[in-house]
C-alpha positions in Angstrom: -1.1 -19.6 5.6 -3.3 -18.0 8.3 -1.2 -16.1 10.7 -3.4 -15.2 13.6 -2.4 -12.3 15.8 -1.2 -13.4 19.2 -3.4 -13.1 22.2 -0.8 -12.9 24.9 -3.4 -12.9 27.7 -4.9 -16.2 26.6 -1.4 -17.7 26.1 -0.3 -16.7 29.6 -3.5 -18.0 31.3 -3.3 -21.2 29.3 0.3 -21.7 30.3 -0.5 -21.2 34.0 -3.5 -23.5 33.9 -1.8 -26.6 32.5 1.8 -26.2 33.9 2.8 -26.8 37.5 6.4 -27.4 38.6 9.6 -25.6 38.5 10.3 -24.1 35.0 13.7 -24.0 33.4 14.4 -27.7 33.1 13.0 -30.6 31.1 12.3 -32.5 34.3 9.7 -29.9 35.1 7.5 -31.4 32.4 7.6 -34.8 33.9 6.1 -33.5 37.1 3.3 -31.6 35.5 -0.3 -32.2 36.5 -2.8 -31.6 33.7 -5.7 -29.6 35.1 -8.0 -29.3 32.1 -10.1 -31.7 30.0 -7.7 -33.8 27.9 -8.4 -34.0 24.2 -8.1 -37.6 23.3 -8.2 -37.2 19.5 -4.6 -37.8 18.4 -2.5 -40.2 16.3 0.1 -42.1 18.1 2.7 -44.9 17.4 5.3 -45.9 19.8 9.0 -45.8 19.1 12.5 -45.4 20.6 12.2 -41.7 19.7 8.8 -40.2 19.5 8.5 -37.3 17.1 5.7 -34.9 17.9 3.5 -33.3 15.2 1.1 -30.4 15.1 -1.1 -29.9 12.0 -4.1 -27.6 11.4 -6.7 -30.4 10.8 -9.5 -27.9 11.5 -9.8 -24.2 10.9 -12.3 -21.5 11.6 -13.0 -18.4 9.4 -13.9 -16.5 12.5 -11.2 -15.6 15.1 -12.5 -15.6 18.7 -10.9 -14.0 21.7 -12.0 -15.2 25.1 -13.0 -12.6 27.7 -12.3 -15.0 30.6 -15.4 -14.0 32.6 -16.3 -17.6 32.3 -14.7 -20.9 31.5 -13.6 -20.7 27.8 -15.6 -22.9 25.4 -13.3 -25.5 23.8 -12.5 -24.5 20.3 -13.2 -28.0 19.1 -16.9 -27.5 19.7 -17.2 -24.4 17.6 -18.5 -24.5 14.0 -15.2 -25.1 12.3 -14.2 -26.9 9.1 -12.1 -29.9 8.4 -8.9 -29.4 6.3 -8.1 -32.2 3.8 -4.8 -30.5 3.0 -3.8 -30.6 6.7 -4.7 -34.3 6.8 -2.4 -34.9 3.8 0.4 -33.1 5.6 -0.1 -35.3 8.7 -0.2 -38.5 6.6 3.0 -37.4 4.9 4.7 -37.3 8.3 3.5 -40.8 9.2 4.6 -42.0 5.7 8.1 -40.5 6.1 8.6 -42.0 9.6 7.4 -45.5 8.4 9.7 -45.1 5.3 12.7 -44.3 7.6 11.9 -47.3 9.9 12.1 -49.6 6.8 15.5 -48.3 5.7 18.6 -50.1 6.6 21.0 -47.2 5.9 19.3 -44.7 8.1 18.8 -45.3 11.9 18.9 -49.1 11.6 19.0 -49.5 15.4 16.4 -46.9 16.2 12.7 -47.0 15.6 10.9 -43.7 15.2 7.4 -43.2 16.6 5.0 -40.3 16.3 2.5 -38.5 18.3 0.3 -36.1 16.3 -2.3 -33.6 17.5 -4.6 -31.1 15.9 -3.5 -27.5 16.3 -6.7 -26.0 14.7 -4.5 -23.2 13.5 -5.3 -21.5 16.9 -2.8 -20.4 19.5 -4.6 -21.6 22.6 -5.4 -25.0 21.0 -1.8 -25.3 19.6 -0.2 -24.5 22.9 -2.5 -27.0 24.7 -1.6 -29.7 22.2 2.1 -28.9 22.3 2.2 -29.2 26.1 0.4 -32.6 25.9 3.1 -33.8 23.4 6.0 -32.9 25.7 4.3 -34.1 29.0 3.6 -37.4 30.5 4.8 -40.9 29.6 5.1 -40.4 25.8 7.3 -37.4 25.7 8.2 -36.0 22.3 11.8 -34.7 22.1 11.1 -32.7 19.0 7.9 -31.2 17.5 7.3 -30.8 13.7 4.9 -27.9 13.4 3.1 -25.6 13.4 1.9 -24.3 10.1 1.2 -20.7 11.1 4.0 -18.2 12.0 2.0 -16.7 14.8 1.2 -20.1 16.4 4.9 -21.2 16.0 6.0 -18.0 17.7 3.7 -18.5 20.6 4.9 -22.1 21.0 8.5 -21.1 21.0 8.0 -18.4 23.6 6.2 -20.8 25.8 8.4 -23.9 25.4 11.7 -22.0 24.8 12.8 -22.5 28.5 12.7 -26.3 28.0 14.8 -26.2 24.8 12.3 -28.3 22.8 13.3 -28.1 19.1 10.5 -27.0 16.9 10.7 -27.6 13.1 8.0 -25.8 11.1 7.0 -26.8 7.6 5.0 -23.7 6.7 5.9 -20.8 9.1 7.6 -18.2 6.9 7.7 -15.1 9.0 11.2 -13.6 8.9 10.9 -12.7 12.5 11.4 -16.4 13.4 15.0 -16.1 12.0 16.0 -14.3 15.1 18.2 -17.0 16.8 18.7 -15.0 19.9 14.9 -15.0 20.6 14.2 -18.4 19.1 17.3 -20.5 19.4 15.5 -23.9 19.1 13.5 -23.0 16.0 14.3 -24.5 12.5 12.1 -24.8 9.4 12.0 -26.4 6.0 10.0 -23.4 4.7 12.0 -20.5 3.3 11.9 -17.2 5.3 9.7 -14.4 4.0 12.8 -12.4 3.6 13.6 -14.4 0.4 10.0 -14.3 -0.8 9.9 -10.5 -0.4 13.1 -10.3 -2.5 11.6 -12.6 -5.1 8.4 -10.5 -5.3 10.4 -7.3 -5.6 12.6 -8.7 -8.3 9.5 -10.0 -10.1 7.8 -6.6 -10.0 11.1 -4.9 -11.2 11.6 -7.5 -14.0 8.3 -6.4 -15.7 8.9 -2.7 -14.8 5.8 -2.5 -12.7 6.7 0.5 -10.7 3.3 1.5 -9.4 1.6 -1.4 -7.4 -1.1 -1.7 -4.8 -0.4 -3.8 -1.7 -3.1 -5.3 0.5 -3.1 -7.7 3.4 -5.0 -9.0 6.4 -5.0 -6.9 9.6 -2.3 -8.9 11.5 1.2 -8.5 12.8 2.4 -11.0 10.3 1.0 -9.2 7.3 2.2 -5.9 8.5 5.7 -7.2 9.0 5.8 -8.9 5.6 4.4 -5.9 3.7 6.9 -3.6 5.5 9.7 -5.8 4.3 8.3 -5.8 0.7 8.1 -2.0 0.6 11.7 -1.6 1.9 13.0 -4.2 -0.6 11.0 -2.9 -3.6 12.0 0.8 -3.2 15.6 0.0 -4.3 14.1 -1.2 -7.7 12.2 2.1 -8.1 8.9 0.4 -7.1 6.3 2.3 -5.2 3.1 1.4 -3.5 0.1 3.2 -4.9 -1.7 2.3 -1.7 -1.3 -0.1 1.2 -4.5 -1.4 2.8 -5.1 -3.7 5.7 -8.5 -5.3 5.8 -10.0 -7.0 8.9 -9.9 -10.7 9.5 -13.7 -10.8 9.3 -14.8 -9.0 6.1 -18.1 -7.3 6.4 -19.9 -5.8 3.4 -18.9 -2.3 4.7 -15.2 -3.4 4.9 -15.4 -4.9 1.4 -16.9 -1.6 0.0 -14.2 0.4 1.7 -11.4 -1.8 0.5 -12.7 -1.9 -3.1 -13.3 1.8 -3.2 -9.6 2.2 -2.2 -8.1 -0.2 -4.7 -10.2 -0.9 -7.8 -7.2 -3.1 -8.4 -5.5 -6.0 -6.5 -6.9 -8.9 -4.5 -7.1 -11.0 -1.4 -6.9 -14.7 -0.9 -10.4 -15.1 0.5 -13.2 -16.3 -1.8 -15.8 -13.8 -0.8 -13.5 -10.9 -1.5 -12.7 -12.3 -4.9 -16.3 -12.8 -5.6 -17.1 -9.2 -4.7 -14.4 -7.9 -7.0 -15.8 -10.1 -9.8 -19.3 -8.8 -9.0 -18.1 -5.2 -9.5 -16.6 -6.2 -12.8 -13.1 -5.0 -11.9 -11.2 -6.9 -14.6 -8.0 -6.8 -16.6 -5.8 -6.8 -13.5 -2.5 -8.5 -13.0 -2.5 -10.3 -9.7 0.7 -11.1 -7.9 0.2 -13.8 -5.4 2.2 -14.4 -2.3 3.2 -17.9 -1.5 0.2 -18.2 0.9 -2.3 -18.4 -2.0 -0.2 -19.0 -5.1 -1.4 -22.6 -5.3 -4.9 -22.2 -3.8 -7.0 -24.0 -6.4 -10.2 -23.4 -4.5 -10.1 -19.7 -5.5 -10.4 -20.7 -9.2 -13.8 -22.3 -9.1 -15.9 -19.2 -9.3 -13.3 -16.6 -10.4 -11.5 -18.2 -13.3 -11.8 -15.2 -15.6 -10.7 -12.8 -12.9 -7.6 -14.8 -11.7 -6.4 -16.0 -15.1 -2.8 -14.8 -15.7 -2.0 -14.5 -12.0 1.7 -14.8 -11.2 2.9 -16.0 -7.8 5.7 -17.7 -6.0 5.2 -21.1 -4.5 7.6 -23.1 -2.4 9.5 -25.8 -4.2 7.4 -28.7 -5.5 8.5 -32.3 -5.3 7.7 -34.0 -8.6 6.8 -37.1 -6.8 7.3 -38.7 -3.4 7.5 -42.5 -4.2 4.9 -44.4 -2.4 3.0 -41.4 -0.9 0.0 -41.7 -3.2 -0.6 -45.3 -2.3 -0.1 -44.5 1.4 -2.8 -41.8 1.2 -5.4 -43.7 -0.8 -5.1 -47.2 0.7 -7.4 -46.5 3.7 -8.8 -49.7 5.2 -12.0 -49.6 7.3 -10.0 -50.5 10.4 -7.7 -47.5 9.9 -10.6 -45.2 9.3 -12.4 -46.3 12.5 -9.3 -46.2 14.7 -8.4 -42.6 13.7 -10.8 -39.8 14.5 -9.1 -37.7 11.9 -9.5 -40.2 9.1 -13.1 -40.9 10.1 -14.0 -37.3 10.0 -12.2 -36.9 6.7 -14.2 -39.9 5.3 -17.5 -38.5 6.5 -16.8 -35.0 5.2 -15.6 -36.3 1.8 -18.5 -38.7 1.1 -21.2 -36.8 3.1 -22.1 -39.9 5.0 -22.0 -41.2 8.6 -19.8 -44.0 9.8 -21.4 -46.5 12.1 -19.5 -46.8 15.4 -17.0 -44.2 14.4 -14.9 -42.8 17.2 -15.6 -39.5 15.7 -18.9 -38.9 17.6 -19.6 -35.5 16.2 -19.2 -33.5 13.1 -17.1 -30.4 13.1 -18.7 -29.0 10.0 -21.8 -27.0 9.7 -24.8 -29.2 10.4 -25.1 -32.5 12.3 -23.9 -35.9 11.0 -27.3 -37.3 12.1 -28.8 -35.8 8.9 -26.4 -37.8 6.8 -27.0 -41.4 5.6 -24.8 -44.2 6.8 -21.7 -45.0 4.8 -22.2 -48.0 2.6 -18.6 -49.2 2.7 -18.3 -49.0 -1.1 -16.9 -45.5 -1.2 -13.7 -45.0 -3.2 -11.4 -42.0 -3.1 -10.6 -42.4 -6.8 -14.3 -41.5 -7.5 -14.1 -38.0 -6.0 -11.6 -35.2 -6.0 -10.1 -34.3 -2.7 -7.1 -32.1 -1.8 -6.1 -35.0 0.4 -5.3 -37.4 -2.4 -4.1 -34.7 -4.9 -0.3 -35.2 -5.1 0.2 -33.0 -8.2 1.3 -30.0 -6.0 3.5 -31.5 -3.2 4.9 -28.4 -1.7 4.0 -28.1 1.9 3.8 -31.9 2.0 7.4 -32.0 0.7 8.4 -29.6 3.5 6.9 -32.0 6.1 8.8 -34.9 4.4 12.1 -32.9 4.7 11.4 -32.0 8.3 11.1 -35.6 9.3 14.3 -36.5 7.4 16.0 -33.5 9.2 15.3 -35.1 12.5 16.3 -38.6 11.3 19.6 -37.4 9.9 20.3 -35.5 13.1 19.7 -38.7 15.1 21.9 -40.6 12.6 24.7 -38.0 13.2 24.2 -38.4 16.9 24.5 -42.2 16.6 27.7 -41.8 14.6 29.4 -39.9 17.5 32.6 -41.5 18.9 33.1 -41.3 22.6 36.0 -38.9 23.4 35.3 -37.0 20.2 31.8 -35.8 20.9 30.6 -32.2 20.6 29.7 -31.9 24.3 31.7 -31.3 27.4 34.8 -33.5 27.7 34.1 -35.0 24.3 31.0 -36.9 25.4 28.3 -38.1 23.1 24.5 -38.2 23.5 22.6 -41.4 23.6 20.2 -41.4 20.6 17.6 -43.3 22.6 17.9 -41.1 25.6 19.0 -37.6 25.0 18.2 -34.1 26.0 16.3 -31.9 23.5 19.1 -29.3 23.4 21.5 -32.1 22.3 19.3 -32.9 19.4 19.1 -29.3 18.2 22.9 -29.2 18.1 22.9 -31.9 15.4 19.9 -30.5 13.6 21.5 -27.2 13.0 24.5 -28.9 11.4 22.5 -31.3 9.3 23.4 -31.7 5.6 21.7 -34.3 3.6 19.8 -35.1 0.4 16.1 -35.8 0.0 14.6 -36.9 -3.3 17.8 -35.7 -5.1 17.7 -32.2 -3.5 20.6 -31.1 -1.3 19.2 -29.9 2.0 21.2 -27.5 4.3 20.5 -24.6 6.6 22.0 -21.2 7.3 23.0 -19.9 10.7 19.4 -18.9 11.4 18.1 -22.4 10.8 16.5 -21.4 7.5 16.8 -23.5 4.4 18.3 -22.0 1.2 15.3 -20.4 -0.5 14.0 -21.8 -3.8 10.6 -20.8 -5.2 8.7 -21.8 -8.4 7.1 -19.0 -10.3 3.6 -20.2 -11.2 1.2 -18.8 -13.8 -2.5 -19.4 -13.5 -3.6 -20.7 -16.9 -7.0 -21.9 -18.1 -7.2 -25.3 -19.7 -9.6 -25.9 -22.6 -12.1 -27.5 -20.2 -11.9 -24.4 -18.0 -9.9 -26.0 -15.2 -6.9 -24.4 -13.6 -3.4 -25.3 -14.8 -0.6 -24.1 -12.6 2.3 -23.7 -15.0 5.8 -23.1 -13.9 7.2 -20.2 -15.9 10.3 -19.5 -13.9 12.0 -19.8 -10.6 13.9 -17.8 -7.9 17.0 -19.4 -6.4 18.5 -17.4 -3.5 21.8 -19.4 -3.8 22.6 -17.7 -7.1 24.0 -14.2 -7.7 21.5 -11.4 -7.3 21.3 -10.6 -11.0 20.7 -14.2 -11.9 18.5 -15.3 -9.0 15.3 -14.8 -11.0 14.8 -16.7 -14.2 11.5 -16.2 -16.2 10.3 -17.7 -19.4 8.2 -14.8 -20.7 6.9 -16.7 -23.7 5.2 -19.3 -21.5 3.2 -16.7 -19.5 -0.6 -16.4 -20.2 -1.6 -12.8 -19.4 -5.0 -11.7 -18.1 -7.6 -10.9 -20.7 -7.8 -7.1 -21.3 -4.7 -6.6 -19.1 -4.4 -3.0 -18.1 -0.9 -1.6 -18.6 0.1 1.1 -16.2 1.3 4.4 -17.7 5.0 4.2 -18.0 7.6 6.6 -19.4 8.1 5.1 -22.9 11.4 5.0 -24.7 12.2 8.4 -25.9 11.4 10.0 -22.6 12.9 10.2 -19.1 11.6 10.3 -15.5 11.4 13.6 -13.7 10.7 13.2 -10.0 8.1 15.3 -8.4 9.5 17.3 -5.5 8.1 16.3 -2.1 6.3 13.3 -3.4 7.1 9.5 -3.3 9.8 8.3 -5.5 7.4 6.8 -8.0 5.5 10.1 -8.5 7.1 11.4 -11.6 6.4 13.1 -14.9 7.6 11.8 -18.3 9.6 14.4 -20.2 10.7 13.9 -23.8 14.5 13.5 -24.3 16.2 16.8 -25.1 17.4 17.5 -28.6 20.2 15.1 -29.6 19.4 12.6 -26.8 17.7 9.2 -26.8 16.5 6.6 -24.3 15.7 3.1 -25.4 14.3 1.8 -22.1 11.0 2.2 -20.4 11.1 4.4 -17.3 14.6 5.6 -18.1 16.2 7.9 -15.5 18.2 9.8 -18.0 18.7 10.2 -21.7 21.9 9.5 -23.5 23.4 11.9 -26.0 24.0 10.7 -29.6 27.5 10.8 -31.1 28.6 13.6 -33.4 27.6 11.8 -36.6 24.2 10.4 -35.4 20.9 11.9 -34.4 17.7 10.7 -32.7 14.8 9.4 -34.8 11.4 10.9 -34.5 10.6 8.6 -31.5 13.9 9.6 -29.9 14.6 5.9 -28.9 17.4 5.3 -31.5 20.4 7.2 -32.8 20.4 7.1 -36.6 23.1 8.5 -39.0 22.7 12.2 -39.6 21.7 13.4 -43.1 24.7 14.5 -45.2 24.1 17.8 -46.9 26.0 19.5 -49.7 25.1 20.9 -53.1 25.0 17.9 -55.3 24.8 17.4 -59.1 21.9 15.0 -58.5 19.5 17.5 -56.9 17.3 19.9 -58.8 19.1 23.1 -57.5 22.5 21.7 -58.4 21.3 20.6 -61.9 19.7 24.0 -62.5 22.9 25.9 -61.5 25.1 23.5 -63.5 22.9 24.0 -66.6 23.1 27.8 -66.1 26.9 27.7 -65.9 27.3 25.6 -69.0 24.8 27.8 -70.8 26.8 30.9 -70.0 30.0 29.3 -71.1 28.4 28.1 -74.3 27.0 31.6 -75.0 30.4 33.1 -74.4 32.1 30.6 -76.8 29.4 31.3 -79.4 30.0 35.0 -79.1 33.7 34.4 -79.5 33.0 32.4 -82.7 30.7 35.2 -84.0 33.3 37.8 -83.3 36.0 35.8 -84.9 33.8 35.4 -88.0 33.3 39.2 -88.2 36.8 40.1 -87.0 37.4 42.2 -90.1 34.3 44.3 -89.8 34.3 47.8 -88.5 32.2 47.1 -85.4 34.6 44.4 -84.1 37.7 46.3 -85.0 36.4 49.6 -83.5 35.8 48.1 -80.1 39.3 46.8 -79.3 39.0 43.4 -80.7 41.9 41.9 -78.7 40.5 42.9 -75.3 37.0 41.8 -76.4 38.4 38.3 -77.1 40.2 38.2 -73.8 37.1 39.3 -71.9 35.0 36.6 -73.6 37.6 33.9 -72.7 37.7 35.1 -69.1 33.9 35.1 -68.9 33.9 31.5 -70.1 36.2 30.8 -67.2 33.9 32.7 -64.8 31.0 30.6 -65.9 32.9 27.3 -65.5 34.2 28.4 -62.0 30.6 28.0 -60.9 30.9 24.2 -61.4 33.7 24.1 -58.8 31.1 25.0 -56.2 28.9 22.0 -57.0 29.6 18.5 -55.7 31.0 17.1 -52.4 33.6 19.5 -51.0 37.2 18.3 -50.5 40.3 20.1 -49.4 41.8 20.3 -52.9 38.5 21.5 -54.4 38.2 24.2 -51.7 41.7 25.4 -52.4 40.9 25.7 -56.1 37.4 27.1 -55.8 38.0 30.5 -54.1 41.3 31.5 -55.9 39.7 30.5 -59.3 36.7 32.7 -58.5 38.8 35.7 -57.4 41.3 35.5 -60.3 38.7 34.9 -63.0 36.7 38.0 -62.0 39.9 40.0 -61.5 40.8 39.2 -65.2 37.3 40.2 -66.4 37.2 43.5 -64.5 40.8 44.3 -65.5 39.8 43.8 -69.2 36.8 46.1 -68.8 39.0 48.6 -67.0 41.5 48.5 -69.9 38.7 48.8 -72.5 37.3 51.9 -70.6 40.8 53.4 -70.4 41.3 52.8 -74.1 38.1 54.7 -74.9 39.1 57.7 -72.8 42.6 57.7 -74.2 41.4 57.4 -77.7 39.3 60.5 -77.6 41.9 62.4 -75.7 44.4 61.5 -78.4 42.3 63.2 -81.0 43.0 66.5 -79.4 45.7 68.7 -81.2 49.2 67.9 -79.9 48.2 64.8 -77.9 50.4 61.7 -78.0 48.6 59.7 -75.3 47.9 56.6 -77.3 51.6 55.8 -77.8 51.8 55.3 -74.0 48.7 53.0 -74.1 49.1 50.7 -77.0 48.3 47.0 -77.3 51.3 45.9 -75.1 50.4 48.4 -72.4 46.8 47.2 -72.4 47.9 43.6 -72.0 50.2 44.6 -69.2 47.5 46.5 -67.4 45.3 43.4 -67.5 48.1 41.3 -66.1 49.1 43.9 -63.5 45.5 44.2 -62.3 45.2 40.4 -62.0 48.7 40.0 -60.5 47.6 41.8 -57.3 44.7 39.3 -56.9 47.1 36.4 -57.5 49.4 37.7 -54.8 46.5 38.0 -52.4 45.4 34.4 -53.2 48.9 33.0 -52.7 49.3 34.7 -49.3 45.9 33.3 -48.4 46.7 29.7 -49.5 50.1 29.8 -47.7 48.8 31.2 -44.4 45.4 29.8 -43.8 44.0 28.0 -46.9 40.3 27.1 -47.4 39.5 23.4 -46.5 36.5 21.1 -46.2 34.8 20.5 -42.9 31.7 18.8 -41.4 29.4 21.3 -39.8 27.2 19.6 -37.1 26.3 22.7 -35.2 24.1 24.7 -37.6 21.4 22.0 -37.9 21.4 19.3 -35.3 20.1 16.5 -37.5 22.3 17.3 -40.5 26.0 17.1 -41.2 26.8 20.0 -43.6 29.9 19.2 -45.6 31.2 22.6 -46.7 34.2 24.6 -47.6 35.4 27.1 -44.9 37.5 30.0 -45.9 40.2 29.2 -43.4 40.9 32.9 -43.2 38.0 35.3 -43.3 40.4 38.1 -44.0 41.7 36.4 -47.1 38.3 35.8 -48.5 37.1 39.4 -47.9 40.4 40.7 -49.4 39.7 38.8 -52.6 36.2 40.0 -52.7 37.2 43.5 -51.7 39.9 43.7 -54.5 37.3 42.7 -57.1 35.1 45.5 -55.7 37.9 48.0 -56.0 38.5 47.1 -59.6 34.8 47.3 -60.3 34.6 50.8 -58.7 37.5 52.1 -60.8 35.9 50.6 -63.9 32.6 52.2 -63.1 34.1 55.7 -62.5 36.0 55.6 -65.7 33.0 54.3 -67.7 30.9 57.0 -66.1 33.4 59.7 -67.2 33.3 58.3 -70.7 29.5 58.2 -71.0 29.1 61.5 -73.1 31.5 60.4 -75.8 30.0 59.7 -79.3 27.5 56.8 -79.0 28.4 54.9 -82.1 32.1 54.6 -81.0 31.5 54.3 -77.2 31.2 51.1 -75.0 31.3 53.1 -71.8 27.6 53.3 -71.5 27.3 49.5 -71.7 30.2 49.0 -69.3 28.4 51.4 -66.9 25.2 49.3 -67.0 27.2 46.1 -66.5 28.9 47.5 -63.4 25.6 48.7 -62.0 24.3 45.1 -62.3 27.6 43.8 -60.9 27.3 46.0 -57.8 23.6 45.2 -57.4 24.4 41.5 -57.4 27.3 41.6 -55.0 25.8 44.1 -52.6 22.8 41.8 -52.4 25.1 38.8 -52.1 26.9 39.9 -48.9 23.9 39.8 -46.4 22.4 36.7 -48.0 25.7 34.9 -47.9 26.2 35.7 -44.3 22.7 34.7 -43.2 22.5 31.3 -44.9 24.3 28.1 -44.3 25.0 24.8 -46.0 24.2 24.2 -49.6 22.1 27.3 -49.8 25.2 29.5 -49.1 27.0 27.7 -51.9 23.9 28.2 -54.2 23.9 32.0 -53.4 27.6 32.2 -54.2 27.1 30.4 -57.6 24.1 32.6 -58.3 26.1 35.7 -57.7 28.9 34.5 -60.0 26.5 33.6 -62.8 24.4 36.7 -62.4 27.4 39.1 -62.6 28.9 37.1 -65.5 25.6 37.1 -67.4 25.3 40.9 -66.7 28.7 41.5 -68.2 28.1 39.3 -71.1 24.7 40.7 -72.1 25.4 44.3 -71.4 28.6 44.5 -73.3 28.2 42.0 -76.1 24.5 41.6 -76.7 24.2 45.0 -78.6 27.1 44.2 -80.8 25.8 40.7 -81.6 22.5 42.3 -82.5 24.1 44.5 -85.0 26.4 41.8 -86.4 23.5 39.3 -86.8 20.4 41.4 -87.4 21.6 44.9 -88.5 24.6 44.3 -90.8 24.0 47.6 -92.6 25.1 49.4 -89.4 28.4 47.4 -89.3 30.3 49.9 -91.5 33.0 52.5 -90.9 30.7 55.2 -92.4 27.9 54.5 -90.0 30.2 54.3 -87.0 31.9 57.6 -88.0 28.7 59.5 -88.6 28.9 61.4 -85.3 
């Protein structure tokens, strides 16, 4: 769709040169005197209502602007090219009119005629042709045309005072939706407003946030690109660059453009060829409606354009009878129509004898061509004219004709007294004013080929676009595959439907750097919205989308995976029987318990010997039993913590060690009392007999029991899930409930140990063979070393390692007591039995 910039000077001068008479009324046109040279090439058929038509049957790649220092050269004489597509559009109009004339249910009393002229896609030529259509004896009350938005705008601004309805089949500029400025304009082509929304939604759908935008240097392109940039910014899409190239592309302009982009394309063949020459490949092209179906671009740039996505106006699957109408061209028809004759000569590269088309509009003269033989057949060659596989603009022309027909039908159905005009009057469908027709056209509501056609308040149809993908067939030809659609009548979130699996992407497609899942966008201050850095999600957060604006925090029991795009369950941690450290500590606990039990068995076997009897046999047995309990208490610290296990664990630990230290304290007291009792006149031992020894053990332990009861009743230990120490791990642990309670238990054991150590130290100089004080002193030193080391390590560790440290302290202190006190005795009992006698013990 070439939208040429308006040359208002040429429009004004042209208007003044062909119009005379008082403006402001339709009658002024009947009094016009044509002052120029009339162009006779047109297609005309009489009727009760003559519908005018303007089609770009010729086009020129070079835009010329007259200086008006001399009489302007007629555009028709320039080296321009014939448009087979434009001819198909024109023939579609004649087909639709003839089809309507043959129907009995639509305008049965009215015959439609047509008067069609060539607009050359040029404003002065189009304005000249339009004025000829609405002037003279064959006045057209409505014009179907033109194709270009700029040309249509010029026609409306020139003919607007005469209220001539203009129905465009290809003009898409959203500026034409302004009903205040263009009240007589309607179209069957969707406004660019909808195409811009569709393109923005497409770019957003595939998360293409960094795109390049280029267009021809024209008002139309600038306006459309401005709309796209405004629409796309709400989807977070930014333009890496916006570039406007001149209408005539010189090599310098091409170099400048390609130096800027090294990315997107233009619709012109020579630009595409230049991009291909520079080997700029792997690009994803997004085509506007203007070139989304331009098959001519494919011929030399198939590899470059493969995978292109673009929106095209709605395609009619088939218009019944159109193919036959286009291809059944008799020699008489060809000779009578200058347009058909020129098409025939351009298609078969031959010269018709006696053709009304006396000159060729292509490059070169028709005199160089041979005469046509009359055996030429359109089925033997490919031509856009006879190609009905992509009936899009042709379908718009078809609908435009039916719009006029249905408006005339509604006008015919008017009942006098109930009409829409003053005093309930109706218009005569065979003799009406143009403004009366536009009244019915704006209210038209009909169906064409199964599609419901209606218009909004701006005279625009409800937009529907096919999303096409350029795919290569096995033979290398272009296959336009519909991979989705955009329907403006649907809700915004559902307006774009895409079948991703059907898309063929470009070979070596370059994917822009996006923020992958697991990261988020951080905008750069003072730069466009799309200028951003990708920052990994913070600890404990994830993002599962590309270009995520923010990361989401995982729940308390989950944690991000390594990629930080998924929350996974946290690792559960506690000291288990199934891991090496738990097995090792369990074995050590059981080993200590078994050793203690074996020593009990040994002592029981030798209970009548001097060594066993001399070292307070009853307290020794009690100490060994309590040591068994201490070793087994370590097992309570292994396994998954629970509230009941936590409430047993700490009191059992505190009470078992209180029993052990109380026994040692009693044994040390017995040693001191025993030697003091040997002094003359001393009766100390009667106050510290067997009953008093048992009572001292129970009394020493009772204090610990009271501390534990108070602890359990006020703030007992309990199991909890610690998610704060290590973010990716849930530590199931026992918390003390009351730190005071825990340290009171530990502190009381320390007090007993200190008392035991002092008494054992005082008894260290007593006779060696009868004295356990030295061994008790060593055991207390080990006990202090273990628990003094335990405190800082316990405070600084967490999780299962804290539990392991606690178990190690319990086992180490228990083994220290066991070996220091009972290993020497077992050595004598088992290996030195000769020393196990009263005589040997009493030697000193």
